mmCIF file of the N, C-alpha and C atoms, coordinates in Angstrom:
data_MODEL
# 
_entry.id   MODEL 
# 
loop_
_atom_site.group_PDB 
_atom_site.id 
_atom_site.type_symbol 
_atom_site.label_atom_id 
_atom_site.label_alt_id 
_atom_site.label_comp_id 
_atom_site.label_asym_id 
_atom_site.label_entity_id 
_atom_site.label_seq_id 
_atom_site.pdbx_PDB_ins_code 
_atom_site.Cartn_x 
_atom_site.Cartn_y 
_atom_site.Cartn_z 
_atom_site.occupancy 
_atom_site.B_iso_or_equiv 
_atom_site.pdbx_formal_charge 
_atom_site.auth_seq_id 
_atom_site.auth_comp_id 
_atom_site.auth_asym_id 
_atom_site.auth_atom_id 
_atom_site.pdbx_PDB_model_num 
ATOM 1   N N  . MET A 1 1  ? 125.908 114.413 79.453  1.00 0.00 ? 1  MET A N  1 
ATOM 2   C CA . MET A 1 1  ? 125.198 114.939 80.725  1.00 0.00 ? 1  MET A CA 1 
ATOM 3   C C  . MET A 1 1  ? 124.179 113.959 81.027  1.00 0.00 ? 1  MET A C  1 
ATOM 4   N N  . ILE A 1 2  ? 124.039 113.598 82.312  1.00 0.00 ? 2  ILE A N  1 
ATOM 5   C CA . ILE A 1 2  ? 122.771 112.627 82.892  1.00 0.00 ? 2  ILE A CA 1 
ATOM 6   C C  . ILE A 1 2  ? 121.907 113.645 83.284  1.00 0.00 ? 2  ILE A C  1 
ATOM 7   N N  . GLU A 1 3  ? 120.587 113.325 82.892  1.00 0.00 ? 3  GLU A N  1 
ATOM 8   C CA . GLU A 1 3  ? 119.506 114.130 83.293  1.00 0.00 ? 3  GLU A CA 1 
ATOM 9   C C  . GLU A 1 3  ? 118.476 113.145 84.033  1.00 0.00 ? 3  GLU A C  1 
ATOM 10  N N  . LEU A 1 4  ? 118.163 113.459 85.287  1.00 0.00 ? 4  LEU A N  1 
ATOM 11  C CA . LEU A 1 4  ? 117.341 112.768 86.115  1.00 0.00 ? 4  LEU A CA 1 
ATOM 12  C C  . LEU A 1 4  ? 116.021 113.380 86.277  1.00 0.00 ? 4  LEU A C  1 
ATOM 13  N N  . PRO A 1 5  ? 114.826 112.519 86.095  1.00 0.00 ? 5  PRO A N  1 
ATOM 14  C CA . PRO A 1 5  ? 113.609 113.156 86.247  1.00 0.00 ? 5  PRO A CA 1 
ATOM 15  C C  . PRO A 1 5  ? 113.038 113.297 87.753  1.00 0.00 ? 5  PRO A C  1 
ATOM 16  N N  . CYS A 1 6  ? 113.065 114.496 88.176  1.00 0.00 ? 6  CYS A N  1 
ATOM 17  C CA . CYS A 1 6  ? 112.496 114.778 89.454  1.00 0.00 ? 6  CYS A CA 1 
ATOM 18  C C  . CYS A 1 6  ? 111.074 115.042 89.274  1.00 0.00 ? 6  CYS A C  1 
ATOM 19  N N  . PRO A 1 7  ? 110.170 114.137 90.198  1.00 0.00 ? 7  PRO A N  1 
ATOM 20  C CA . PRO A 1 7  ? 108.807 114.133 89.950  1.00 0.00 ? 7  PRO A CA 1 
ATOM 21  C C  . PRO A 1 7  ? 108.191 115.692 90.321  1.00 0.00 ? 7  PRO A C  1 
ATOM 22  N N  . TRP A 1 8  ? 108.932 116.414 91.170  1.00 0.00 ? 8  TRP A N  1 
ATOM 23  C CA . TRP A 1 8  ? 108.451 117.675 91.618  1.00 0.00 ? 8  TRP A CA 1 
ATOM 24  C C  . TRP A 1 8  ? 108.918 118.860 90.927  1.00 0.00 ? 8  TRP A C  1 
ATOM 25  N N  . CYS A 1 9  ? 110.201 118.713 90.296  1.00 0.00 ? 9  CYS A N  1 
ATOM 26  C CA . CYS A 1 9  ? 110.787 119.878 89.788  1.00 0.00 ? 9  CYS A CA 1 
ATOM 27  C C  . CYS A 1 9  ? 111.059 119.772 88.114  1.00 0.00 ? 9  CYS A C  1 
ATOM 28  N N  . GLY A 1 10 ? 110.682 118.377 87.749  1.00 0.00 ? 10 GLY A N  1 
ATOM 29  C CA . GLY A 1 10 ? 110.949 118.138 86.199  1.00 0.00 ? 10 GLY A CA 1 
ATOM 30  C C  . GLY A 1 10 ? 112.456 117.696 86.184  1.00 0.00 ? 10 GLY A C  1 
ATOM 31  N N  . PRO A 1 11 ? 112.756 117.365 84.892  1.00 0.00 ? 11 PRO A N  1 
ATOM 32  C CA . PRO A 1 11 ? 114.052 116.963 84.406  1.00 0.00 ? 11 PRO A CA 1 
ATOM 33  C C  . PRO A 1 11 ? 115.068 117.920 84.839  1.00 0.00 ? 11 PRO A C  1 
ATOM 34  N N  . ARG A 1 12 ? 116.173 117.552 85.595  1.00 0.00 ? 12 ARG A N  1 
ATOM 35  C CA . ARG A 1 12 ? 117.292 118.229 86.056  1.00 0.00 ? 12 ARG A CA 1 
ATOM 36  C C  . ARG A 1 12 ? 118.603 117.588 85.753  1.00 0.00 ? 12 ARG A C  1 
ATOM 37  N N  . ASN A 1 13 ? 119.614 118.309 85.707  1.00 0.00 ? 13 ASN A N  1 
ATOM 38  C CA . ASN A 1 13 ? 120.955 117.853 85.636  1.00 0.00 ? 13 ASN A CA 1 
ATOM 39  C C  . ASN A 1 13 ? 121.349 117.046 86.895  1.00 0.00 ? 13 ASN A C  1 
ATOM 40  N N  . VAL A 1 14 ? 122.231 115.909 86.669  1.00 0.00 ? 14 VAL A N  1 
ATOM 41  C CA . VAL A 1 14 ? 122.675 115.100 87.728  1.00 0.00 ? 14 VAL A CA 1 
ATOM 42  C C  . VAL A 1 14 ? 123.425 115.856 88.695  1.00 0.00 ? 14 VAL A C  1 
ATOM 43  N N  . ALA A 1 15 ? 124.012 117.009 88.463  1.00 0.00 ? 15 ALA A N  1 
ATOM 44  C CA . ALA A 1 15 ? 124.843 117.742 89.548  1.00 0.00 ? 15 ALA A CA 1 
ATOM 45  C C  . ALA A 1 15 ? 123.862 118.330 90.408  1.00 0.00 ? 15 ALA A C  1 
ATOM 46  N N  . GLU A 1 16 ? 122.774 118.434 90.389  1.00 0.00 ? 16 GLU A N  1 
ATOM 47  C CA . GLU A 1 16 ? 121.788 118.798 91.412  1.00 0.00 ? 16 GLU A CA 1 
ATOM 48  C C  . GLU A 1 16 ? 121.567 117.705 92.449  1.00 0.00 ? 16 GLU A C  1 
ATOM 49  N N  . PHE A 1 17 ? 121.891 116.488 92.147  1.00 0.00 ? 17 PHE A N  1 
ATOM 50  C CA . PHE A 1 17 ? 121.596 115.365 93.056  1.00 0.00 ? 17 PHE A CA 1 
ATOM 51  C C  . PHE A 1 17 ? 122.719 114.836 93.804  1.00 0.00 ? 17 PHE A C  1 
ATOM 52  N N  . ARG A 1 18 ? 122.361 114.036 94.852  1.00 0.00 ? 18 ARG A N  1 
ATOM 53  C CA . ARG A 1 18 ? 123.301 113.205 95.493  1.00 0.00 ? 18 ARG A CA 1 
ATOM 54  C C  . ARG A 1 18 ? 122.929 111.879 95.388  1.00 0.00 ? 18 ARG A C  1 
ATOM 55  N N  . HIS A 1 19 ? 123.780 111.023 95.060  1.00 0.00 ? 19 HIS A N  1 
ATOM 56  C CA . HIS A 1 19 ? 123.485 109.538 94.876  1.00 0.00 ? 19 HIS A CA 1 
ATOM 57  C C  . HIS A 1 19 ? 123.524 109.050 96.345  1.00 0.00 ? 19 HIS A C  1 
ATOM 58  N N  . VAL A 1 20 ? 122.366 108.319 96.694  1.00 0.00 ? 20 VAL A N  1 
ATOM 59  C CA . VAL A 1 20 ? 122.168 107.885 97.832  1.00 0.00 ? 20 VAL A CA 1 
ATOM 60  C C  . VAL A 1 20 ? 122.690 106.272 97.994  1.00 0.00 ? 20 VAL A C  1 
ATOM 61  N N  . GLY A 1 21 ? 122.473 105.541 96.911  1.00 0.00 ? 21 GLY A N  1 
ATOM 62  C CA . GLY A 1 21 ? 122.925 104.255 96.740  1.00 0.00 ? 21 GLY A CA 1 
ATOM 63  C C  . GLY A 1 21 ? 121.721 103.450 96.111  1.00 0.00 ? 21 GLY A C  1 
ATOM 64  N N  . GLU A 1 22 ? 122.048 102.016 96.161  1.00 0.00 ? 22 GLU A N  1 
ATOM 65  C CA . GLU A 1 22 ? 121.339 100.997 95.542  1.00 0.00 ? 22 GLU A CA 1 
ATOM 66  C C  . GLU A 1 22 ? 120.075 100.950 96.631  1.00 0.00 ? 22 GLU A C  1 
ATOM 67  N N  . ALA A 1 23 ? 118.878 100.837 96.060  1.00 0.00 ? 23 ALA A N  1 
ATOM 68  C CA . ALA A 1 23 ? 117.771 100.677 96.827  1.00 0.00 ? 23 ALA A CA 1 
ATOM 69  C C  . ALA A 1 23 ? 117.629 99.224  97.487  1.00 0.00 ? 23 ALA A C  1 
ATOM 70  N N  . THR A 1 24 ? 117.559 98.931  98.643  1.00 0.00 ? 24 THR A N  1 
ATOM 71  C CA . THR A 1 24 ? 117.700 97.463  99.247  1.00 0.00 ? 24 THR A CA 1 
ATOM 72  C C  . THR A 1 24 ? 116.574 97.587  100.385 1.00 0.00 ? 24 THR A C  1 
ATOM 73  N N  . PRO A 1 25 ? 115.929 96.467  100.596 1.00 0.00 ? 25 PRO A N  1 
ATOM 74  C CA . PRO A 1 25 ? 114.686 96.421  101.538 1.00 0.00 ? 25 PRO A CA 1 
ATOM 75  C C  . PRO A 1 25 ? 115.557 96.392  102.867 1.00 0.00 ? 25 PRO A C  1 
ATOM 76  N N  . ARG A 1 26 ? 114.917 97.010  103.966 1.00 0.00 ? 26 ARG A N  1 
ATOM 77  C CA . ARG A 1 26 ? 115.372 97.286  105.207 1.00 0.00 ? 26 ARG A CA 1 
ATOM 78  C C  . ARG A 1 26 ? 114.871 95.927  106.030 1.00 0.00 ? 26 ARG A C  1 
ATOM 79  N N  . PRO A 1 27 ? 115.877 95.408  106.845 1.00 0.00 ? 27 PRO A N  1 
ATOM 80  C CA . PRO A 1 27 ? 115.471 94.220  107.660 1.00 0.00 ? 27 PRO A CA 1 
ATOM 81  C C  . PRO A 1 27 ? 114.654 94.678  108.775 1.00 0.00 ? 27 PRO A C  1 
ATOM 82  N N  . ASP A 1 28 ? 113.810 93.768  109.184 1.00 0.00 ? 28 ASP A N  1 
ATOM 83  C CA . ASP A 1 28 ? 112.918 93.826  110.431 1.00 0.00 ? 28 ASP A CA 1 
ATOM 84  C C  . ASP A 1 28 ? 113.874 94.111  111.516 1.00 0.00 ? 28 ASP A C  1 
ATOM 85  N N  . PRO A 1 29 ? 113.866 95.383  112.267 1.00 0.00 ? 29 PRO A N  1 
ATOM 86  C CA . PRO A 1 29 ? 114.456 95.548  113.559 1.00 0.00 ? 29 PRO A CA 1 
ATOM 87  C C  . PRO A 1 29 ? 114.281 94.515  114.616 1.00 0.00 ? 29 PRO A C  1 
ATOM 88  N N  . ALA A 1 30 ? 113.141 93.954  114.710 1.00 0.00 ? 30 ALA A N  1 
ATOM 89  C CA . ALA A 1 30 ? 112.970 93.079  115.697 1.00 0.00 ? 30 ALA A CA 1 
ATOM 90  C C  . ALA A 1 30 ? 113.453 91.582  115.549 1.00 0.00 ? 30 ALA A C  1 
ATOM 91  N N  . THR A 1 31 ? 113.904 91.334  114.387 1.00 0.00 ? 31 THR A N  1 
ATOM 92  C CA . THR A 1 31 ? 114.218 89.930  113.994 1.00 0.00 ? 31 THR A CA 1 
ATOM 93  C C  . THR A 1 31 ? 115.581 89.807  113.278 1.00 0.00 ? 31 THR A C  1 
ATOM 94  N N  . ALA A 1 32 ? 116.167 90.939  113.032 1.00 0.00 ? 32 ALA A N  1 
ATOM 95  C CA . ALA A 1 32 ? 117.429 90.906  112.108 1.00 0.00 ? 32 ALA A CA 1 
ATOM 96  C C  . ALA A 1 32 ? 118.594 90.596  112.920 1.00 0.00 ? 32 ALA A C  1 
ATOM 97  N N  . SER A 1 33 ? 119.484 89.880  112.505 1.00 0.00 ? 33 SER A N  1 
ATOM 98  C CA . SER A 1 33 ? 120.784 89.541  113.080 1.00 0.00 ? 33 SER A CA 1 
ATOM 99  C C  . SER A 1 33 ? 121.733 90.591  112.910 1.00 0.00 ? 33 SER A C  1 
ATOM 100 N N  . PRO A 1 34 ? 122.802 90.742  113.577 1.00 0.00 ? 34 PRO A N  1 
ATOM 101 C CA . PRO A 1 34 ? 123.855 91.684  113.284 1.00 0.00 ? 34 PRO A CA 1 
ATOM 102 C C  . PRO A 1 34 ? 124.489 91.546  111.850 1.00 0.00 ? 34 PRO A C  1 
ATOM 103 N N  . GLU A 1 35 ? 124.521 90.366  111.435 1.00 0.00 ? 35 GLU A N  1 
ATOM 104 C CA . GLU A 1 35 ? 124.997 90.037  109.994 1.00 0.00 ? 35 GLU A CA 1 
ATOM 105 C C  . GLU A 1 35 ? 124.026 90.694  108.989 1.00 0.00 ? 35 GLU A C  1 
ATOM 106 N N  . GLU A 1 36 ? 122.764 90.497  109.225 1.00 0.00 ? 36 GLU A N  1 
ATOM 107 C CA . GLU A 1 36 ? 121.777 91.107  108.229 1.00 0.00 ? 36 GLU A CA 1 
ATOM 108 C C  . GLU A 1 36 ? 121.964 92.579  108.130 1.00 0.00 ? 36 GLU A C  1 
ATOM 109 N N  . TRP A 1 37 ? 122.072 93.397  109.355 1.00 0.00 ? 37 TRP A N  1 
ATOM 110 C CA . TRP A 1 37 ? 122.192 94.701  109.313 1.00 0.00 ? 37 TRP A CA 1 
ATOM 111 C C  . TRP A 1 37 ? 123.388 95.155  108.752 1.00 0.00 ? 37 TRP A C  1 
ATOM 112 N N  . ARG A 1 38 ? 124.658 94.398  109.017 1.00 0.00 ? 38 ARG A N  1 
ATOM 113 C CA . ARG A 1 38 ? 125.834 94.690  108.113 1.00 0.00 ? 38 ARG A CA 1 
ATOM 114 C C  . ARG A 1 38 ? 125.723 94.798  106.807 1.00 0.00 ? 38 ARG A C  1 
ATOM 115 N N  . GLY A 1 39 ? 125.026 93.727  106.253 1.00 0.00 ? 39 GLY A N  1 
ATOM 116 C CA . GLY A 1 39 ? 124.772 93.507  104.900 1.00 0.00 ? 39 GLY A CA 1 
ATOM 117 C C  . GLY A 1 39 ? 123.959 94.677  104.332 1.00 0.00 ? 39 GLY A C  1 
ATOM 118 N N  . TYR A 1 40 ? 122.967 95.044  105.141 1.00 0.00 ? 40 TYR A N  1 
ATOM 119 C CA . TYR A 1 40 ? 121.892 96.169  104.685 1.00 0.00 ? 40 TYR A CA 1 
ATOM 120 C C  . TYR A 1 40 ? 122.769 97.438  104.679 1.00 0.00 ? 40 TYR A C  1 
ATOM 121 N N  . LEU A 1 41 ? 123.560 97.827  105.702 1.00 0.00 ? 41 LEU A N  1 
ATOM 122 C CA . LEU A 1 41 ? 124.323 99.170  105.821 1.00 0.00 ? 41 LEU A CA 1 
ATOM 123 C C  . LEU A 1 41 ? 125.458 99.136  104.866 1.00 0.00 ? 41 LEU A C  1 
ATOM 124 N N  . TYR A 1 42 ? 126.262 98.129  104.633 1.00 0.00 ? 42 TYR A N  1 
ATOM 125 C CA . TYR A 1 42 ? 127.447 98.169  104.006 1.00 0.00 ? 42 TYR A CA 1 
ATOM 126 C C  . TYR A 1 42 ? 127.742 97.456  102.704 1.00 0.00 ? 42 TYR A C  1 
ATOM 127 N N  . LEU A 1 43 ? 126.892 96.594  102.385 1.00 0.00 ? 43 LEU A N  1 
ATOM 128 C CA . LEU A 1 43 ? 127.125 95.684  101.364 1.00 0.00 ? 43 LEU A CA 1 
ATOM 129 C C  . LEU A 1 43 ? 126.342 95.956  100.074 1.00 0.00 ? 43 LEU A C  1 
ATOM 130 N N  . ARG A 1 44 ? 126.731 96.257  98.923  1.00 0.00 ? 44 ARG A N  1 
ATOM 131 C CA . ARG A 1 44 ? 125.979 96.470  97.825  1.00 0.00 ? 44 ARG A CA 1 
ATOM 132 C C  . ARG A 1 44 ? 126.279 95.649  96.591  1.00 0.00 ? 44 ARG A C  1 
ATOM 133 N N  . ARG A 1 45 ? 125.440 95.239  95.763  1.00 0.00 ? 45 ARG A N  1 
ATOM 134 C CA . ARG A 1 45 ? 125.729 94.334  94.600  1.00 0.00 ? 45 ARG A CA 1 
ATOM 135 C C  . ARG A 1 45 ? 126.532 95.085  93.545  1.00 0.00 ? 45 ARG A C  1 
ATOM 136 N N  . ASN A 1 46 ? 126.519 96.167  93.312  1.00 0.00 ? 46 ASN A N  1 
ATOM 137 C CA . ASN A 1 46 ? 127.198 97.142  92.319  1.00 0.00 ? 46 ASN A CA 1 
ATOM 138 C C  . ASN A 1 46 ? 127.154 96.184  90.919  1.00 0.00 ? 46 ASN A C  1 
ATOM 139 N N  . ALA A 1 47 ? 126.018 95.892  90.659  1.00 0.00 ? 47 ALA A N  1 
ATOM 140 C CA . ALA A 1 47 ? 125.802 94.963  89.398  1.00 0.00 ? 47 ALA A CA 1 
ATOM 141 C C  . ALA A 1 47 ? 125.873 95.840  88.172  1.00 0.00 ? 47 ALA A C  1 
ATOM 142 N N  . ARG A 1 48 ? 126.029 95.230  87.116  1.00 0.00 ? 48 ARG A N  1 
ATOM 143 C CA . ARG A 1 48 ? 126.055 95.973  85.820  1.00 0.00 ? 48 ARG A CA 1 
ATOM 144 C C  . ARG A 1 48 ? 124.567 95.706  85.173  1.00 0.00 ? 48 ARG A C  1 
ATOM 145 N N  . GLY A 1 49 ? 124.211 96.775  84.720  1.00 0.00 ? 49 GLY A N  1 
ATOM 146 C CA . GLY A 1 49 ? 122.820 96.739  84.090  1.00 0.00 ? 49 GLY A CA 1 
ATOM 147 C C  . GLY A 1 49 ? 121.801 97.613  84.906  1.00 0.00 ? 49 GLY A C  1 
ATOM 148 N N  . TRP A 1 50 ? 120.569 97.198  84.810  1.00 0.00 ? 50 TRP A N  1 
ATOM 149 C CA . TRP A 1 50 ? 119.354 97.903  85.564  1.00 0.00 ? 50 TRP A CA 1 
ATOM 150 C C  . TRP A 1 50 ? 119.310 97.647  87.033  1.00 0.00 ? 50 TRP A C  1 
ATOM 151 N N  . THR A 1 51 ? 119.487 98.906  87.648  1.00 0.00 ? 51 THR A N  1 
ATOM 152 C CA . THR A 1 51 ? 119.434 98.766  89.130  1.00 0.00 ? 51 THR A CA 1 
ATOM 153 C C  . THR A 1 51 ? 118.521 99.924  89.652  1.00 0.00 ? 51 THR A C  1 
ATOM 154 N N  . GLU A 1 52 ? 117.652 99.576  90.710  1.00 0.00 ? 52 GLU A N  1 
ATOM 155 C CA . GLU A 1 52 ? 116.990 100.454 91.413  1.00 0.00 ? 52 GLU A CA 1 
ATOM 156 C C  . GLU A 1 52 ? 117.669 101.360 92.372  1.00 0.00 ? 52 GLU A C  1 
ATOM 157 N N  . GLU A 1 53 ? 117.800 102.587 92.259  1.00 0.00 ? 53 GLU A N  1 
ATOM 158 C CA . GLU A 1 53 ? 118.576 103.623 93.142  1.00 0.00 ? 53 GLU A CA 1 
ATOM 159 C C  . GLU A 1 53 ? 117.808 104.521 93.838  1.00 0.00 ? 53 GLU A C  1 
ATOM 160 N N  . THR A 1 54 ? 118.390 105.045 94.967  1.00 0.00 ? 54 THR A N  1 
ATOM 161 C CA . THR A 1 54 ? 117.789 106.265 95.621  1.00 0.00 ? 54 THR A CA 1 
ATOM 162 C C  . THR A 1 54 ? 118.741 107.604 95.389  1.00 0.00 ? 54 THR A C  1 
ATOM 163 N N  . TRP A 1 55 ? 118.064 108.587 95.096  1.00 0.00 ? 55 TRP A N  1 
ATOM 164 C CA . TRP A 1 55 ? 118.844 109.912 94.813  1.00 0.00 ? 55 TRP A CA 1 
ATOM 165 C C  . TRP A 1 55 ? 118.183 111.027 95.640  1.00 0.00 ? 55 TRP A C  1 
ATOM 166 N N  . TYR A 1 56 ? 118.910 111.881 96.155  1.00 0.00 ? 56 TYR A N  1 
ATOM 167 C CA . TYR A 1 56 ? 118.472 113.077 96.838  1.00 0.00 ? 56 TYR A CA 1 
ATOM 168 C C  . TYR A 1 56 ? 118.677 114.437 96.026  1.00 0.00 ? 56 TYR A C  1 
ATOM 169 N N  . HIS A 1 57 ? 117.726 115.101 95.944  1.00 0.00 ? 57 HIS A N  1 
ATOM 170 C CA . HIS A 1 57 ? 117.698 116.279 95.039  1.00 0.00 ? 57 HIS A CA 1 
ATOM 171 C C  . HIS A 1 57 ? 118.231 117.407 95.830  1.00 0.00 ? 57 HIS A C  1 
ATOM 172 N N  . SER A 1 58 ? 119.378 117.529 96.238  1.00 0.00 ? 58 SER A N  1 
ATOM 173 C CA . SER A 1 58 ? 119.907 118.423 97.329  1.00 0.00 ? 58 SER A CA 1 
ATOM 174 C C  . SER A 1 58 ? 119.939 119.992 96.739  1.00 0.00 ? 58 SER A C  1 
ATOM 175 N N  . ALA A 1 59 ? 119.943 120.267 95.306  1.00 0.00 ? 59 ALA A N  1 
ATOM 176 C CA . ALA A 1 59 ? 120.034 121.634 94.846  1.00 0.00 ? 59 ALA A CA 1 
ATOM 177 C C  . ALA A 1 59 ? 118.609 122.088 94.355  1.00 0.00 ? 59 ALA A C  1 
ATOM 178 N N  . GLY A 1 60 ? 117.579 121.218 94.937  1.00 0.00 ? 60 GLY A N  1 
ATOM 179 C CA . GLY A 1 60 ? 116.313 121.418 94.361  1.00 0.00 ? 60 GLY A CA 1 
ATOM 180 C C  . GLY A 1 60 ? 115.213 121.370 95.657  1.00 0.00 ? 60 GLY A C  1 
ATOM 181 N N  . CYS A 1 61 ? 114.267 120.470 95.265  1.00 0.00 ? 61 CYS A N  1 
ATOM 182 C CA . CYS A 1 61 ? 113.176 120.208 96.302  1.00 0.00 ? 61 CYS A CA 1 
ATOM 183 C C  . CYS A 1 61 ? 113.555 119.645 97.473  1.00 0.00 ? 61 CYS A C  1 
ATOM 184 N N  . ARG A 1 62 ? 114.861 119.248 97.571  1.00 0.00 ? 62 ARG A N  1 
ATOM 185 C CA . ARG A 1 62 ? 115.437 118.566 98.850  1.00 0.00 ? 62 ARG A CA 1 
ATOM 186 C C  . ARG A 1 62 ? 114.583 117.184 99.228  1.00 0.00 ? 62 ARG A C  1 
ATOM 187 N N  . ARG A 1 63 ? 114.126 116.479 98.140  1.00 0.00 ? 63 ARG A N  1 
ATOM 188 C CA . ARG A 1 63 ? 113.418 115.348 98.469  1.00 0.00 ? 63 ARG A CA 1 
ATOM 189 C C  . ARG A 1 63 ? 114.103 114.105 97.955  1.00 0.00 ? 63 ARG A C  1 
ATOM 190 N N  . PHE A 1 64 ? 113.869 112.853 98.563  1.00 0.00 ? 64 PHE A N  1 
ATOM 191 C CA . PHE A 1 64 ? 114.336 111.696 97.957  1.00 0.00 ? 64 PHE A CA 1 
ATOM 192 C C  . PHE A 1 64 ? 113.602 111.200 96.826  1.00 0.00 ? 64 PHE A C  1 
ATOM 193 N N  . LEU A 1 65 ? 114.090 110.385 95.821  1.00 0.00 ? 65 LEU A N  1 
ATOM 194 C CA . LEU A 1 65 ? 113.410 109.790 94.739  1.00 0.00 ? 65 LEU A CA 1 
ATOM 195 C C  . LEU A 1 65 ? 114.243 108.563 94.222  1.00 0.00 ? 65 LEU A C  1 
ATOM 196 N N  . ARG A 1 66 ? 113.279 107.700 93.981  1.00 0.00 ? 66 ARG A N  1 
ATOM 197 C CA . ARG A 1 66 ? 113.902 106.355 93.577  1.00 0.00 ? 66 ARG A CA 1 
ATOM 198 C C  . ARG A 1 66 ? 113.682 106.141 91.990  1.00 0.00 ? 66 ARG A C  1 
ATOM 199 N N  . LEU A 1 67 ? 114.583 105.633 91.332  1.00 0.00 ? 67 LEU A N  1 
ATOM 200 C CA . LEU A 1 67 ? 114.673 105.463 89.855  1.00 0.00 ? 67 LEU A CA 1 
ATOM 201 C C  . LEU A 1 67 ? 115.367 104.315 89.570  1.00 0.00 ? 67 LEU A C  1 
ATOM 202 N N  . THR A 1 68 ? 115.042 103.720 88.334  1.00 0.00 ? 68 THR A N  1 
ATOM 203 C CA . THR A 1 68 ? 115.751 102.746 87.724  1.00 0.00 ? 68 THR A CA 1 
ATOM 204 C C  . THR A 1 68 ? 116.887 103.171 86.557  1.00 0.00 ? 68 THR A C  1 
ATOM 205 N N  . ARG A 1 69 ? 118.083 102.833 86.818  1.00 0.00 ? 69 ARG A N  1 
ATOM 206 C CA . ARG A 1 69 ? 119.034 103.411 85.906  1.00 0.00 ? 69 ARG A CA 1 
ATOM 207 C C  . ARG A 1 69 ? 119.982 102.238 85.365  1.00 0.00 ? 69 ARG A C  1 
ATOM 208 N N  . ASP A 1 70 ? 120.241 102.180 84.122  1.00 0.00 ? 70 ASP A N  1 
ATOM 209 C CA . ASP A 1 70 ? 121.335 101.203 83.592  1.00 0.00 ? 70 ASP A CA 1 
ATOM 210 C C  . ASP A 1 70 ? 122.728 101.725 84.051  1.00 0.00 ? 70 ASP A C  1 
ATOM 211 N N  . THR A 1 71 ? 123.396 101.038 84.768  1.00 0.00 ? 71 THR A N  1 
ATOM 212 C CA . THR A 1 71 ? 124.881 101.495 85.225  1.00 0.00 ? 71 THR A CA 1 
ATOM 213 C C  . THR A 1 71 ? 125.849 101.432 84.108  1.00 0.00 ? 71 THR A C  1 
ATOM 214 N N  . VAL A 1 72 ? 125.410 100.890 82.998  1.00 0.00 ? 72 VAL A N  1 
ATOM 215 C CA . VAL A 1 72 ? 126.415 100.894 81.952  1.00 0.00 ? 72 VAL A CA 1 
ATOM 216 C C  . VAL A 1 72 ? 126.207 102.067 81.211  1.00 0.00 ? 72 VAL A C  1 
ATOM 217 N N  . SER A 1 73 ? 124.951 102.361 80.575  1.00 0.00 ? 73 SER A N  1 
ATOM 218 C CA . SER A 1 73 ? 124.691 103.415 79.572  1.00 0.00 ? 73 SER A CA 1 
ATOM 219 C C  . SER A 1 73 ? 124.303 104.773 80.251  1.00 0.00 ? 73 SER A C  1 
ATOM 220 N N  . ASN A 1 74 ? 123.885 104.653 81.714  1.00 0.00 ? 74 ASN A N  1 
ATOM 221 C CA . ASN A 1 74 ? 123.214 105.586 82.377  1.00 0.00 ? 74 ASN A CA 1 
ATOM 222 C C  . ASN A 1 74 ? 121.794 106.065 81.969  1.00 0.00 ? 74 ASN A C  1 
ATOM 223 N N  . GLN A 1 75 ? 121.156 105.272 81.176  1.00 0.00 ? 75 GLN A N  1 
ATOM 224 C CA . GLN A 1 75 ? 119.921 105.394 80.676  1.00 0.00 ? 75 GLN A CA 1 
ATOM 225 C C  . GLN A 1 75 ? 118.963 105.265 81.763  1.00 0.00 ? 75 GLN A C  1 
ATOM 226 N N  . ILE A 1 76 ? 117.931 106.197 82.087  1.00 0.00 ? 76 ILE A N  1 
ATOM 227 C CA . ILE A 1 76 ? 116.846 106.300 82.947  1.00 0.00 ? 76 ILE A CA 1 
ATOM 228 C C  . ILE A 1 76 ? 115.515 105.649 82.490  1.00 0.00 ? 76 ILE A C  1 
ATOM 229 N N  . GLN A 1 77 ? 114.943 104.640 83.306  1.00 0.00 ? 77 GLN A N  1 
ATOM 230 C CA . GLN A 1 77 ? 113.711 104.207 82.788  1.00 0.00 ? 77 GLN A CA 1 
ATOM 231 C C  . GLN A 1 77 ? 112.648 104.966 83.579  1.00 0.00 ? 77 GLN A C  1 
ATOM 232 N N  . PRO A 1 78 ? 111.684 105.299 82.826  1.00 0.00 ? 78 PRO A N  1 
ATOM 233 C CA . PRO A 1 78 ? 110.584 106.067 83.289  1.00 0.00 ? 78 PRO A CA 1 
ATOM 234 C C  . PRO A 1 78 ? 109.921 105.358 84.377  1.00 0.00 ? 78 PRO A C  1 
ATOM 235 N N  . PRO A 1 79 ? 109.367 106.166 85.546  1.00 0.00 ? 79 PRO A N  1 
ATOM 236 C CA . PRO A 1 79 ? 108.700 105.332 86.562  1.00 0.00 ? 79 PRO A CA 1 
ATOM 237 C C  . PRO A 1 79 ? 107.547 104.445 85.944  1.00 0.00 ? 79 PRO A C  1 
ATOM 238 N N  . GLY A 1 80 ? 107.478 103.388 86.683  1.00 0.00 ? 80 GLY A N  1 
ATOM 239 C CA . GLY A 1 80 ? 106.143 102.337 86.113  1.00 0.00 ? 80 GLY A CA 1 
ATOM 240 C C  . GLY A 1 80 ? 106.444 101.633 84.989  1.00 0.00 ? 80 GLY A C  1 
ATOM 241 N N  . ALA A 1 81 ? 107.690 101.842 84.411  1.00 0.00 ? 81 ALA A N  1 
ATOM 242 C CA . ALA A 1 81 ? 108.139 101.024 83.058  1.00 0.00 ? 81 ALA A CA 1 
ATOM 243 C C  . ALA A 1 81 ? 108.540 99.600  83.399  1.00 0.00 ? 81 ALA A C  1 
ATOM 244 N N  . PRO A 1 82 ? 108.235 98.591  82.766  1.00 0.00 ? 82 PRO A N  1 
ATOM 245 C CA . PRO A 1 82 ? 108.853 97.352  83.161  1.00 0.00 ? 82 PRO A CA 1 
ATOM 246 C C  . PRO A 1 82 ? 110.362 97.166  83.051  1.00 0.00 ? 82 PRO A C  1 
ATOM 247 N N  . SER A 1 83 ? 110.928 96.380  83.797  1.00 0.00 ? 83 SER A N  1 
ATOM 248 C CA . SER A 1 83 ? 112.497 96.228  83.729  1.00 0.00 ? 83 SER A CA 1 
ATOM 249 C C  . SER A 1 83 ? 112.839 95.471  82.693  1.00 0.00 ? 83 SER A C  1 
# 
């Protein structure tokens, strides 16, 4: 079982969350090319190892949270811990 640390509700089972995806910086709308927007919307690294992700607590507080997770072991890094 994977347990995610919700800052508002405490540790919860992953079944209460929806995986939004890899956290990526949003391009500047004023200067971004169509290729940059396509990359932002559709392309992900899908890397092995530590990845910063966004999750949505759909069965709880209904808030978004960002966390760092090892995609191999599903280990979660505490907020503020060095990578």
